[in-house]
Backbone bond lengths (Angstrom), bond angles and torsions (degrees), N, CA, C in turn:
res aa  C-N    CA-C-N  psi(-1)  N-CA   C-N-CA  omega(-1)  CA-C   N-CA-C  phi
1 M - - - 1.462 - - 1.524 110.30 -
2 E 1.318 116.23 145.28 1.452 120.23 179.45 1.521 110.35 -64.22
3 L 1.326 115.32 151.55 1.460 119.95 -175.20 1.517 112.81 -65.35
4 F 1.348 116.35 -41.49 1.465 116.57 -171.40 1.521 114.88 -123.59
5 S 1.337 118.23 -31.47 1.462 118.85 -170.37 1.517 113.01 -60.20
6 E 1.340 117.45 -25.77 1.459 119.24 -179.36 1.527 113.24 -129.45
7 I 1.324 117.02 6.42 1.465 118.12 -173.40 1.519 112.87 -63.57
8 Y 1.340 116.71 -23.99 1.455 119.34 179.87 1.528 111.67 -104.74
9 S 1.333 116.86 9.99 1.459 119.86 -179.24 1.512 110.33 -90.92
10 C 1.330 115.31 178.18 1.464 120.15 -176.80 1.521 112.08 -69.29
11 Y 1.356 119.23 -19.62 1.467 120.38 179.79 1.533 110.44 -55.77
12 Y 1.320 115.75 -46.19 1.457 119.02 -178.22 1.522 111.38 -67.90
13 Q 1.333 116.73 -37.28 1.454 119.25 179.85 1.527 111.15 -67.26
14 V 1.339 116.57 -42.56 1.464 120.38 178.89 1.519 110.28 -61.89
15 L 1.338 117.16 -47.80 1.462 120.45 -178.44 1.520 112.09 -66.06
16 R 1.317 115.42 -34.54 1.468 117.77 177.97 1.527 110.50 -62.44
17 H 1.332 116.92 -42.85 1.466 120.30 179.10 1.523 111.61 -67.54
18 L 1.333 117.14 -37.23 1.465 120.38 177.47 1.536 110.59 -65.01
19 L 1.336 116.27 -42.43 1.460 120.35 -178.83 1.525 112.31 -71.34
20 S 1.321 116.59 -22.45 1.470 120.37 179.30 1.523 111.39 -74.41
21 S 1.331 116.35 -19.71 1.463 120.39 -178.98 1.519 110.20 -73.86
22 Q 1.315 117.54 128.51 1.458 122.19 177.77 1.531 111.57 -93.78
23 D 1.327 116.37 0.85 1.461 120.82 176.28 1.523 109.47 -91.40
24 A 1.327 115.89 147.87 1.462 120.18 175.40 1.526 109.06 -68.52
25 L 1.318 116.84 138.79 1.461 121.97 -176.35 1.528 110.18 -117.87
26 T 1.315 116.34 141.54 1.460 120.11 170.38 1.521 108.08 -85.30
27 I 1.322 116.48 166.40 1.461 119.35 178.91 1.521 110.48 -64.25
28 Q 1.355 116.48 -28.64 1.467 119.81 177.30 1.527 110.78 -69.54
29 D 1.344 116.98 -38.57 1.477 120.47 175.76 1.529 110.07 -59.66
30 I 1.335 115.64 -42.67 1.469 120.87 -179.32 1.523 110.15 -65.82
31 R 1.334 116.77 -42.69 1.466 120.87 178.54 1.528 111.23 -59.29
32 L 1.331 116.72 -45.69 1.467 121.09 -178.25 1.519 111.29 -62.98
33 Q 1.344 116.78 -39.98 1.465 119.41 -179.68 1.528 110.94 -69.48
34 I 1.333 116.97 -38.16 1.463 120.24 178.18 1.519 110.19 -63.58
35 C 1.347 116.77 -44.81 1.475 120.62 179.42 1.522 111.53 -64.65
36 G 1.342 116.77 -34.71 1.461 120.53 -178.44 1.507 113.43 -73.22
37 E 1.349 117.51 -33.42 1.458 120.81 -174.88 1.523 113.46 -108.13
38 G 1.327 117.13 -18.17 1.461 120.25 -177.96 1.505 111.61 -116.67
39 F 1.312 115.51 -148.23 1.458 122.66 177.75 1.520 108.31 -109.14
40 E 1.329 116.59 160.49 1.463 119.38 179.71 1.523 111.06 -59.70
41 E 1.345 116.44 -38.07 1.454 119.03 -178.89 1.525 112.65 -73.12
42 S 1.357 117.32 -9.37 1.458 119.86 176.88 1.523 110.70 -62.05
43 L 1.332 116.87 -29.46 1.463 120.84 178.22 1.524 111.15 -58.14
44 I 1.333 116.11 -37.83 1.462 120.78 -177.99 1.516 111.15 -63.19
45 S 1.334 116.81 -34.57 1.463 120.98 -176.35 1.528 112.61 -88.23
46 I 1.332 117.23 -33.70 1.466 120.25 -170.80 1.532 113.36 -92.42
47 I 1.325 117.40 -51.35 1.466 121.10 -172.05 1.533 113.56 -57.05
48 P 1.353 119.26 -49.78 1.482 118.01 -179.38 1.522 113.37 -58.40
49 K 1.330 117.52 -35.97 1.471 121.13 -177.54 1.522 111.35 -73.14
50 L 1.342 117.68 -26.69 1.457 120.74 175.54 1.531 110.29 -78.42
51 E 1.331 116.02 -39.68 1.466 119.87 -176.24 1.529 112.26 -70.57
52 D 1.348 117.56 -37.97 1.474 118.58 -177.73 1.528 113.01 -92.55
53 G 1.350 117.12 0.70 1.459 120.46 175.60 1.510 115.29 84.20
54 T 1.351 118.05 7.07 1.470 120.00 177.70 1.526 110.07 -57.99
55 W 1.334 115.85 -43.88 1.466 121.17 171.91 1.524 106.56 -99.68
56 N 1.311 116.55 97.12 1.463 121.76 -173.05 1.532 110.20 -82.28
57 L 1.330 115.45 66.33 1.459 121.45 -173.15 1.525 113.11 -104.05
58 F 1.335 116.63 -15.98 1.460 121.06 -177.46 1.529 110.16 -126.97
59 E 1.327 115.63 148.21 1.455 121.29 169.21 1.518 107.82 -89.84
60 K 1.317 117.04 130.44 1.453 121.23 -177.15 1.521 109.56 -93.97
61 D 1.330 115.31 126.01 1.461 122.47 179.43 1.524 107.46 -124.78
62 G 1.333 115.49 87.43 1.462 118.91 -173.54 1.514 110.20 67.49
63 K 1.327 115.81 -117.09 1.459 120.78 178.06 1.523 112.11 -98.82
64 L 1.333 116.75 7.98 1.453 121.18 -177.60 1.535 110.30 -106.01
65 Y 1.339 114.67 149.24 1.465 122.00 178.44 1.524 108.42 -119.14
66 R 1.340 115.98 126.96 1.465 121.04 179.60 1.528 108.97 -118.05
67 S 1.333 115.67 135.37 1.461 120.65 -179.53 1.520 110.67 -63.26
68 R 1.332 116.43 139.23 1.461 121.53 176.74 1.532 111.74 -82.02
69 L 1.318 117.04 -6.14 1.465 120.85 -176.27 1.516 110.77 -103.51
70 S 1.330 115.71 151.20 1.462 120.13 176.96 1.517 109.42 -79.31
71 S 1.317 115.93 163.74 1.467 120.67 -177.50 1.519 112.23 -68.69
72 S 1.329 117.83 -15.49 1.471 121.16 -175.21 1.528 113.23 -94.96
73 F 1.346 117.50 6.52 1.470 117.75 -176.37 1.532 110.76 -68.45
74 I 1.323 115.95 146.62 1.464 121.32 178.85 1.523 108.74 -124.32
75 T 1.306 114.92 159.84 1.472 119.74 178.40 1.526 108.11 -121.17
76 P 1.330 117.77 92.33 1.474 120.09 -179.20 1.522 111.07 -65.57
77 V 1.318 115.09 153.05 1.463 120.57 179.41 1.519 108.79 -74.41
78 S 1.314 117.45 122.10 1.456 121.88 -178.17 1.533 110.46 -81.22
79 D 1.325 116.27 166.18 1.467 121.04 175.95 1.527 110.38 -61.16
80 L 1.329 116.10 -35.79 1.453 120.50 179.49 1.528 111.07 -64.73
81 E 1.335 116.02 -42.30 1.466 120.12 178.06 1.525 111.31 -65.49
82 K 1.326 116.67 -40.25 1.469 119.96 178.20 1.525 110.24 -62.66
83 S 1.326 116.00 -41.96 1.462 120.28 178.78 1.529 110.89 -64.10
84 Y 1.314 115.69 -37.89 1.472 121.26 177.51 1.533 110.53 -64.80
85 L 1.333 116.59 -45.82 1.469 120.86 179.21 1.532 111.28 -62.81
86 K 1.330 116.73 -38.96 1.473 120.50 178.94 1.529 109.83 -63.19
87 A 1.332 116.84 -38.05 1.466 120.46 178.05 1.528 110.88 -66.25
88 L 1.336 116.98 -39.34 1.461 120.22 179.38 1.526 111.68 -62.74
89 L 1.325 116.94 -35.05 1.460 120.46 -178.56 1.525 112.49 -65.17
90 S 1.326 116.94 -20.61 1.466 119.72 178.76 1.534 111.70 -82.29
91 D 1.331 117.25 -7.00 1.460 121.85 178.64 1.530 108.77 -80.48
92 P 1.331 118.75 122.86 1.469 120.34 -177.54 1.531 113.27 -61.52
93 R 1.323 118.41 -20.43 1.462 121.04 178.58 1.526 112.60 -68.90
94 M 1.341 116.79 -20.06 1.463 119.46 178.34 1.519 111.36 -62.74
95 G 1.336 116.51 -29.76 1.459 120.69 179.03 1.515 113.69 -67.62
96 L 1.335 117.36 -11.57 1.463 121.11 176.81 1.523 111.15 -79.16
97 F 1.328 116.37 -28.80 1.462 121.06 -175.23 1.518 113.11 -104.75
98 L 1.336 116.81 -20.23 1.456 120.89 -179.35 1.526 109.87 -121.63
99 G 1.333 115.41 143.22 1.456 120.13 177.28 1.520 110.93 -77.21
100 Q 1.336 116.54 169.23 1.456 121.44 -177.62 1.527 111.66 -60.78
101 E 1.344 116.88 -39.88 1.467 120.42 179.90 1.527 111.02 -64.63
102 Q 1.334 116.41 -40.35 1.462 120.40 178.71 1.526 111.00 -65.08
103 L 1.325 116.56 -42.97 1.456 120.82 179.36 1.524 111.21 -62.50
104 E 1.332 116.13 -42.90 1.463 120.22 -179.54 1.528 111.05 -66.31
105 A 1.353 116.75 -39.61 1.467 120.71 179.38 1.529 110.92 -64.14
106 L 1.331 116.93 -43.53 1.458 120.87 179.39 1.529 111.04 -66.55
107 D 1.327 115.61 -40.33 1.461 119.93 179.04 1.531 110.73 -62.91
108 K 1.333 115.82 -37.16 1.465 120.50 178.65 1.520 110.79 -67.21
109 M 1.344 117.11 -40.20 1.465 121.30 179.41 1.525 111.95 -65.35
110 L 1.340 116.20 -29.73 1.467 120.83 -175.55 1.529 111.95 -109.28
111 V 1.324 116.45 23.06 1.461 121.02 -172.70 1.533 112.63 -60.19
112 F 1.332 118.10 -32.63 1.470 120.74 -177.60 1.536 112.54 -97.91
113 V 1.333 116.38 11.05 1.469 120.96 -178.46 1.524 109.45 -100.02
114 A 1.323 116.30 133.61 1.474 120.54 176.28 1.527 109.27 -83.95
115 P 1.326 118.33 134.07 1.464 120.27 179.88 1.527 111.18 -66.53
116 L 1.307 115.83 147.45 1.464 120.57 -179.73 1.529 110.94 -66.85
117 W 1.309 116.81 -31.64 1.468 121.58 174.68 1.522 108.57 -150.49
118 R 1.312 115.38 168.11 1.462 121.44 176.42 1.528 108.96 -122.41
119 P 1.333 118.25 146.89 1.477 121.19 -176.32 1.528 113.29 -55.02
120 E 1.318 117.29 -34.94 1.470 119.77 -176.24 1.535 112.38 -71.40
121 Q 1.323 117.50 -8.88 1.458 120.34 178.48 1.532 112.71 -79.61
122 F 1.332 117.10 -9.46 1.461 120.79 -176.96 1.524 110.63 -105.15
123 Y 1.311 114.42 139.13 1.467 121.04 173.77 1.521 107.99 -124.88
124 Y 1.338 116.98 117.58 1.455 122.06 -177.82 1.530 108.41 -96.92
125 F 1.331 115.49 103.30 1.466 119.68 -174.84 1.524 112.71 -84.91
126 D 1.343 118.61 -15.80 1.468 120.74 -175.49 1.524 112.14 -121.46
127 R 1.315 116.39 30.50 1.465 121.03 -178.53 1.523 109.52 -115.77
128 F 1.347 115.90 142.16 1.457 120.41 177.43 1.530 110.07 -65.52
129 A 1.324 115.90 149.96 1.472 120.81 -172.60 1.532 113.02 -82.30
130 D 1.339 118.26 -21.91 1.473 120.28 -174.76 1.533 111.32 -90.20
131 S 1.332 115.77 64.84 1.468 121.33 179.51 1.515 111.34 -65.87
132 D 1.341 115.87 163.98 1.460 120.33 174.07 1.528 110.11 -67.39
133 S 1.329 115.62 152.51 1.473 120.81 -179.97 1.529 109.05 -89.12
134 Y 1.324 116.22 83.31 1.466 121.23 -172.08 1.525 113.68 -67.08
135 E 1.316 116.89 -21.12 1.465 118.96 -178.55 1.524 112.31 -97.30
136 D 1.323 117.02 -0.77 1.458 120.94 176.38 1.529 109.31 -70.61
137 E 1.323 117.11 129.70 1.464 121.08 -173.25 1.529 112.14 -65.18
138 N 1.327 117.69 -38.54 1.460 120.12 179.04 1.534 110.74 -66.41
139 Y 1.337 115.59 -39.99 1.465 120.17 177.73 1.536 109.65 -60.69
140 R 1.333 116.54 -45.80 1.466 120.40 -179.66 1.523 111.80 -62.75
141 N 1.312 116.59 -42.33 1.469 120.14 179.74 1.527 110.99 -62.79
142 C 1.331 115.83 -43.88 1.470 120.10 178.63 1.526 110.42 -62.56
143 F 1.333 116.05 -43.48 1.468 120.76 -178.08 1.532 110.46 -62.16
144 R 1.321 117.50 -47.36 1.472 121.10 -178.19 1.519 111.26 -64.85
145 T 1.331 117.06 -37.05 1.467 120.11 177.83 1.521 110.39 -65.60
146 L 1.328 117.12 -42.51 1.468 121.23 177.57 1.527 110.83 -62.76
147 L 1.326 116.27 -41.12 1.457 121.10 -179.86 1.528 110.80 -63.93
148 Q 1.337 116.31 -42.03 1.464 120.51 178.12 1.528 110.99 -64.73
149 A 1.322 116.24 -43.41 1.463 120.39 179.91 1.521 111.22 -64.24
150 Q 1.325 117.26 -37.74 1.459 120.87 178.93 1.531 110.55 -62.67
151 K 1.316 116.58 -45.03 1.461 120.61 -178.70 1.531 111.93 -65.45
152 Q 1.328 116.84 -31.37 1.467 121.11 -175.30 1.528 113.13 -102.01
153 N 1.343 117.44 2.68 1.477 121.65 -177.72 1.528 112.00 55.04
154 R 1.337 116.19 39.89 1.466 120.49 -177.67 1.521 111.02 -101.03
155 Y 1.326 113.85 150.89 1.463 119.97 174.72 1.526 109.20 -74.14
156 V 1.334 115.04 150.88 1.457 121.25 173.27 1.524 108.89 -130.52
157 D 1.312 114.73 150.31 1.463 122.12 175.40 1.523 106.89 -97.93
158 I 1.352 116.15 111.39 1.469 121.10 -173.45 1.520 111.25 -111.26
159 D 1.329 115.23 130.40 1.468 123.03 171.01 1.524 106.05 -104.17
160 Y 1.339 116.87 117.68 1.473 122.19 -166.46 1.516 110.74 -132.72
161 T 1.328 116.20 141.85 1.463 121.21 174.55 1.527 108.42 -102.81
162 S 1.318 117.48 116.61 1.464 121.81 -177.80 1.528 110.06 -72.09
163 P 1.348 118.66 164.82 1.465 121.57 -179.88 1.532 113.78 -57.28
164 N 1.340 117.68 -26.81 1.472 119.67 178.43 1.523 113.12 -88.31
165 G 1.355 116.24 7.14 1.459 120.74 175.56 1.508 115.41 90.86
166 R 1.328 118.13 1.44 1.467 121.33 -178.06 1.525 109.89 -84.75
167 R 1.344 116.13 135.33 1.469 120.73 177.95 1.522 109.27 -79.94
168 V 1.340 115.91 130.81 1.461 122.55 -178.15 1.520 108.42 -122.23
169 H 1.338 115.47 138.52 1.461 120.34 -178.59 1.521 108.20 -130.76
170 H 1.359 116.65 112.95 1.465 120.23 -177.18 1.519 110.41 -144.85
171 H 1.347 114.12 164.20 1.454 121.33 171.38 1.530 108.10 -99.01
172 Y 1.337 116.59 129.52 1.460 122.02 -178.07 1.528 109.91 -132.20
173 V 1.339 114.18 163.13 1.460 120.98 167.06 1.531 107.13 -116.35
174 P 1.337 119.29 112.62 1.469 120.66 178.59 1.533 110.21 -62.40
175 A 1.333 116.65 122.58 1.463 121.06 -177.47 1.523 112.04 -100.80
176 R 1.337 116.86 -44.46 1.463 121.47 -179.11 1.525 109.62 -145.38
177 L 1.318 115.57 142.12 1.457 121.23 169.69 1.516 107.23 -106.08
178 E 1.335 117.16 127.35 1.453 121.77 -178.88 1.523 110.08 -123.35
179 Y 1.323 114.45 150.49 1.463 120.51 177.45 1.517 109.61 -117.91
180 S 1.315 117.91 130.50 1.462 123.21 176.93 1.523 109.09 -100.46
181 V 1.335 116.15 114.28 1.458 120.77 178.75 1.530 110.25 -64.80
182 K 1.326 115.90 -41.45 1.459 120.72 -176.83 1.530 111.65 -63.83
183 N 1.331 117.00 -40.71 1.468 121.29 -178.39 1.524 112.95 -92.89
184 D 1.333 116.66 -15.03 1.465 121.94 -174.17 1.522 109.86 54.36
185 K 1.335 114.96 50.72 1.465 121.93 -178.68 1.526 110.13 -140.76
186 F 1.317 114.95 151.58 1.458 121.06 171.37 1.524 108.98 -99.09
187 R 1.306 115.53 144.23 1.464 121.57 174.62 1.520 108.00 -134.93
188 I 1.298 114.86 159.53 1.456 119.85 -178.20 1.519 110.29 -123.78
189 L 1.321 115.99 133.58 1.457 121.96 171.33 1.523 105.77 -90.41
190 A 1.325 115.90 115.91 1.460 121.12 -172.44 1.528 110.97 -122.66
191 L 1.326 115.34 142.35 1.463 121.49 177.10 1.522 109.56 -93.57
192 K 1.343 115.99 131.68 1.456 121.04 175.85 1.519 108.40 -117.00
193 H 1.322 116.41 125.41 1.465 121.25 -179.67 1.530 108.72 -77.74
194 V 1.337 116.48 121.27 1.466 119.76 -176.60 1.519 113.45 -110.78
195 H 1.342 117.64 -31.62 1.463 118.76 -178.48 1.525 109.87 -167.52
196 R 1.323 116.74 121.44 1.467 122.23 178.44 1.531 111.08 46.20
197 D 1.349 117.23 -111.05 1.469 119.63 -178.86 1.522 112.10 -101.66
198 K 1.338 116.82 22.68 1.467 120.70 -179.37 1.525 110.14 -103.10
199 Y 1.348 115.44 134.33 1.456 122.09 179.73 1.528 109.88 -128.97
200 L 1.314 115.75 150.56 1.457 121.94 172.43 1.523 108.74 -111.23
201 L 1.328 115.78 144.52 1.457 121.11 177.92 1.521 108.21 -101.03
202 E 1.339 117.24 116.76 1.459 121.86 -179.12 1.532 110.24 -118.26
203 I 1.329 115.17 152.88 1.468 120.82 178.43 1.519 109.02 -111.29
204 L 1.326 115.78 124.40 1.462 121.90 -178.54 1.524 109.38 -121.22
205 N 1.313 117.29 134.64 1.465 121.20 172.61 1.524 109.00 -77.12
206 V 1.321 116.41 127.65 1.467 120.18 -176.99 1.522 110.66 -60.59
207 S 1.326 117.87 -34.15 1.468 120.73 -178.04 1.527 112.68 -65.98
208 R 1.336 117.68 -19.61 1.466 121.10 179.92 1.530 112.80 -91.09
209 I 1.319 116.40 -3.35 1.467 120.52 179.00 1.526 109.26 -82.03
210 Q 1.333 115.91 122.79 1.470 120.82 -178.79 1.523 111.79 -84.12
211 S 1.335 116.66 -38.01 1.467 120.48 179.55 1.525 109.59 -158.30
212 V 1.337 115.26 153.15 1.465 122.34 178.54 1.517 108.44 -136.91
213 Q 1.346 115.75 132.54 1.459 120.44 177.07 1.523 109.04 -125.03
214 L 1.342 116.29 128.89 1.466 120.27 175.91 1.520 110.74 -68.20
215 M 1.326 116.72 142.53 1.453 122.20 176.34 1.537 109.01 -115.38
216 E 1.311 116.42 161.11 1.465 120.47 -179.60 1.527 111.48 -76.98
217 K 1.320 116.78 -26.22 1.467 121.44 -176.55 1.527 110.78 -66.94
218 T 1.343 116.57 139.54 1.455 121.53 178.65 1.526 110.37 -118.76
219 L 1.322 115.15 160.75 1.464 122.02 -178.55 1.516 110.29 -77.19
220 S 1.326 116.10 139.78 1.454 121.11 176.08 1.517 109.72 -63.70
221 S 1.319 116.86 139.81 1.462 121.13 -178.76 1.522 112.45 -68.62
222 S 1.338 117.02 -11.49 1.468 120.34 -177.96 1.534 112.38 -76.01
223 V 1.325 117.71 -12.53 1.469 121.06 -179.55 1.525 109.15 -83.47
224 D 1.333 116.51 118.95 1.464 122.53 179.68 1.528 108.75 -95.94
225 I 1.331 115.87 99.75 1.463 121.21 -176.00 1.524 111.30 -64.90
226 D 1.341 116.56 -42.39 1.465 120.11 -179.74 1.529 111.27 -59.81
227 E 1.323 115.75 -40.32 1.465 119.65 179.59 1.527 110.82 -65.78
228 M 1.329 117.13 -39.13 1.461 120.42 178.41 1.525 111.06 -62.78
229 I 1.327 116.69 -41.51 1.464 120.85 179.14 1.521 109.92 -64.92
230 Q 1.340 116.94 -43.13 1.458 120.54 -179.61 1.526 111.74 -65.36
231 R 1.336 117.09 -34.91 1.466 120.35 178.99 1.528 111.49 -66.87
232 S 1.334 116.79 -23.29 1.461 119.98 -178.81 1.528 112.48 -78.99
233 Y 1.346 117.20 -12.94 1.464 120.24 -177.96 1.529 111.02 -72.04
234 Y 1.336 115.38 152.68 1.458 120.39 171.90 1.528 109.31 -63.35
235 K 1.328 116.03 154.34 1.466 120.04 -179.31 1.526 111.54 -64.47
236 E 1.329 116.68 -35.17 1.465 120.53 -179.51 1.527 109.90 -104.24
237 P 1.332 117.65 120.87 1.470 119.54 177.53 1.520 110.95 -75.13
238 L 1.309 115.85 167.01 1.455 121.51 171.34 1.529 107.50 -76.83
239 R 1.336 117.19 128.38 1.465 121.03 -179.58 1.529 108.92 -111.33
240 L 1.318 115.22 121.12 1.462 121.77 -177.58 1.526 110.66 -117.25
241 R 1.323 116.22 145.83 1.466 121.29 170.70 1.524 107.50 -108.71
242 I 1.319 116.07 127.82 1.461 122.03 -177.63 1.522 109.33 -116.31
243 V 1.326 116.70 120.75 1.467 121.68 174.12 1.529 107.15 -93.10
244 N 1.311 115.83 117.81 1.462 120.22 -171.47 1.526 112.47 -81.06
245 K 1.326 115.23 69.17 1.461 122.28 172.46 1.528 108.09 -115.66
246 R 1.317 116.12 148.05 1.481 121.13 -176.95 1.530 110.69 54.34
247 N 1.340 115.28 39.72 1.470 121.43 175.98 1.529 112.03 60.81
248 A 1.331 116.69 34.98 1.470 121.39 -173.81 1.519 112.66 -65.26
249 L 1.349 117.74 -36.53 1.469 119.60 -177.84 1.521 111.03 -63.16
250 E 1.326 116.86 -48.05 1.466 120.03 -179.29 1.523 110.87 -64.08
251 R 1.336 116.80 -39.81 1.460 120.09 178.56 1.529 111.22 -64.66
252 A 1.342 116.43 -37.76 1.464 119.88 179.40 1.525 111.20 -68.33
253 M 1.332 116.90 -40.44 1.457 120.10 179.50 1.539 111.15 -63.81
254 L 1.324 115.57 -36.31 1.463 119.61 176.83 1.523 110.30 -73.17
255 H 1.324 116.23 -41.84 1.466 122.53 -176.71 1.530 111.51 -61.22
256 F 1.342 116.29 -39.83 1.465 121.29 -176.73 1.529 111.86 -109.37
257 A 1.326 116.35 29.16 1.468 120.66 -175.15 1.517 113.28 -64.28
258 N 1.331 118.24 -25.53 1.462 120.33 -175.65 1.527 112.87 -87.40
259 Y 1.336 117.96 5.51 1.465 121.13 178.96 1.531 110.15 -109.31
260 E 1.318 115.66 149.55 1.464 119.32 171.47 1.526 107.64 -73.79
261 K 1.320 116.50 129.45 1.466 119.20 -174.39 1.521 110.70 -151.56
262 N 1.328 114.41 166.86 1.459 121.81 177.56 1.524 107.43 -139.07
263 T 1.329 117.48 123.78 1.456 121.72 -175.34 1.523 110.35 -118.92
264 T 1.325 116.78 132.57 1.466 121.65 178.48 1.528 109.54 -129.38
265 K 1.329 115.13 151.70 1.467 121.28 -180.00 1.518 109.01 -89.49
266 I 1.339 117.34 127.37 1.457 122.13 179.93 1.519 110.65 -92.76
267 D 1.331 117.26 -49.84 1.464 122.21 173.64 1.527 107.74 -148.69
268 E 1.314 116.51 -164.51 1.461 120.26 -171.76 1.522 113.74 -55.96
269 D 1.334 117.93 -38.09 1.465 120.69 -175.05 1.533 113.69 -122.48
270 T 1.322 117.38 9.10 1.464 120.29 -175.00 1.519 111.10 -124.90
271 Y 1.335 115.12 135.85 1.463 121.55 -179.88 1.531 109.10 -130.83
272 E 1.314 115.10 153.60 1.466 120.98 174.96 1.520 108.77 -117.30
273 C 1.307 116.01 131.63 1.467 121.55 -177.06 1.524 109.54 -123.90
274 L 1.317 116.83 124.27 1.457 122.61 175.14 1.525 108.16 -101.85
275 I 1.331 116.90 125.06 1.462 122.04 179.71 1.527 108.92 -114.75
276 Y 1.318 115.94 127.17 1.464 121.87 -177.79 1.528 108.53 -99.63
277 Y 1.335 115.96 130.45 1.464 119.92 -172.95 1.521 109.61 -152.43
278 N 1.327 115.68 166.85 1.463 121.13 176.31 1.526 109.69 -126.57
279 Q 1.314 116.05 -175.10 1.469 121.34 -174.52 1.525 111.95 -59.74
280 N 1.323 116.88 -38.13 1.463 119.82 -177.54 1.534 112.50 -66.43
281 M 1.342 116.65 -24.94 1.459 120.55 -178.01 1.531 112.27 -93.61
282 E 1.321 116.87 -12.09 1.459 122.12 -165.18 1.532 113.92 -59.28
283 T 1.322 117.35 -50.64 1.467 120.32 -175.92 1.521 111.37 -63.85
284 E 1.325 116.33 -44.85 1.462 119.90 -179.36 1.522 110.90 -64.45
285 L 1.343 117.13 -41.53 1.457 120.76 178.75 1.527 110.86 -63.21
286 L 1.327 116.10 -39.46 1.466 121.19 178.92 1.534 110.80 -60.82
287 I 1.328 116.47 -45.34 1.468 120.98 179.59 1.529 110.23 -63.90
288 E 1.337 117.08 -40.51 1.456 120.94 -179.01 1.526 111.65 -65.92
289 V 1.334 116.59 -40.34 1.466 120.62 178.32 1.527 110.03 -63.49
290 M 1.330 116.20 -43.30 1.472 120.10 -178.79 1.523 112.25 -65.17
291 S 1.312 116.79 -30.21 1.467 119.98 -176.28 1.519 113.01 -86.20
292 F 1.343 117.08 -5.57 1.474 118.44 -171.15 1.515 113.12 -73.00
293 G 1.342 118.27 -52.77 1.466 119.22 -179.09 1.507 112.94 135.38
294 P 1.350 116.91 177.68 1.466 122.14 -171.96 1.527 115.08 -73.76
295 M 1.334 118.61 -10.57 1.465 120.33 179.76 1.526 112.29 -78.62
296 L 1.321 116.17 -0.12 1.461 121.43 -177.87 1.527 109.12 -121.26
297 T 1.344 116.61 131.90 1.459 122.28 179.75 1.527 109.58 -125.43
298 V 1.323 116.63 132.01 1.467 121.56 176.67 1.526 108.10 -84.76
299 L 1.331 117.12 121.24 1.462 122.32 -179.81 1.530 111.99 -100.40
300 E 1.291 117.64 -42.20 1.466 124.60 -179.28 1.522 107.36 -153.92
301 N 1.291 120.85 159.00 1.453 128.50 15.27 1.532 110.66 -101.70
302 E 1.330 116.21 173.90 1.456 120.82 -175.46 1.519 111.78 -63.78
303 R 1.325 116.66 -38.23 1.467 121.40 -179.90 1.522 110.74 -59.92
304 F 1.332 115.94 -48.32 1.469 120.68 -178.45 1.521 110.70 -66.70
305 L 1.334 116.77 -41.27 1.459 120.58 179.42 1.529 111.43 -60.62
306 N 1.327 116.95 -42.62 1.470 120.82 178.91 1.527 111.24 -63.15
307 D 1.348 116.29 -43.22 1.472 120.23 178.22 1.529 110.97 -64.02
308 L 1.336 115.72 -38.22 1.464 120.86 179.61 1.533 110.54 -64.81
309 K 1.319 116.42 -45.83 1.470 120.58 179.37 1.524 110.97 -62.71
310 A 1.347 116.67 -43.04 1.467 120.63 -179.27 1.532 110.79 -62.94
311 R 1.330 116.45 -40.38 1.465 119.62 -179.43 1.524 111.09 -68.49
312 L 1.332 117.17 -38.94 1.462 120.83 178.02 1.530 111.31 -65.27
313 Q 1.353 116.14 -39.10 1.463 120.15 178.19 1.528 111.19 -64.03
314 R 1.338 116.36 -39.98 1.476 120.13 177.55 1.519 110.54 -63.49
315 Q 1.322 117.03 -41.35 1.454 120.23 179.41 1.525 111.85 -66.37
316 M 1.325 117.09 -36.47 1.459 120.68 178.26 1.537 110.23 -66.01
317 K 1.339 116.54 -39.82 1.465 120.06 178.10 1.515 110.80 -64.58
318 L 1.334 116.41 -42.39 1.460 119.67 178.26 1.528 110.70 -63.15
319 G 1.343 116.28 -37.75 1.456 119.64 178.69 1.513 112.51 -64.15
320 V 1.339 116.32 -39.34 1.464 120.77 178.30 1.529 110.18 -65.91
321 Q 1.346 117.20 -41.98 1.463 121.27 -178.90 1.527 111.44 -65.30
322 C 1.344 115.29 -35.83 1.477 118.35 179.67 1.515 111.26 -73.31
């Protein structure tokens, strides 16, 4: 495994848990644990390397895999990891998930560590300029309240300004918090109770929320949020062909990490990726696909292909006019 490109990804966490097991595992046991803790496409990267011995981490006993490590092994924090953590602390978004006391304590622990990078070293050429105000105290308070409500399945009383400037006041249950790299904004997928056991799934930009109040009422466990999100997807997913040159597969998995997807290997260097999306995700997904590069080809669906062609034609016209 590469030293840094994946050391902080779920691959290492999944393998660490597998190696911690002192019981013999079948390949099916390993597959189930990878799917439970990682992504579906993680199987493509992990399983072949375990089966052919590229990652010589298990002793093979027939169809069983036994960890080569003892149950008492530890993984000390390396200088590289400390440097990485110090760099993360300079990101203003960290203040959304950690309180001031936690940030100060971590900063004190890493006071003599040089950050792996600094924010000013990055230039985002394809990001919108009106980012969320991550250091605004009201924004942080709203974000933390939403995060707490999401974890506890609690209702919140939200005062919200809609895109057309109208003030909206509703009770919601925060279902998912999402981050848009392209917009540099957080949004929340929220459930609104409309009638008896019927709920609507709405998307709210966190920056448009004026205030949030926790309520005592909690969401019934009978509501399946994942199923509601899946029902909102178009019937036909976006189908992409990825030619794995210049590390294109890994870049694509990172690029589209925030979408539900299924990736399969077609041949030695070709993969097919199905991405499931709905109307609210469509424009952003279209922009991301266009920005990826020539190693990616859109095969289906017809709706997405038509939108892609129309957007390219508009860009060509603008180029001619300029």
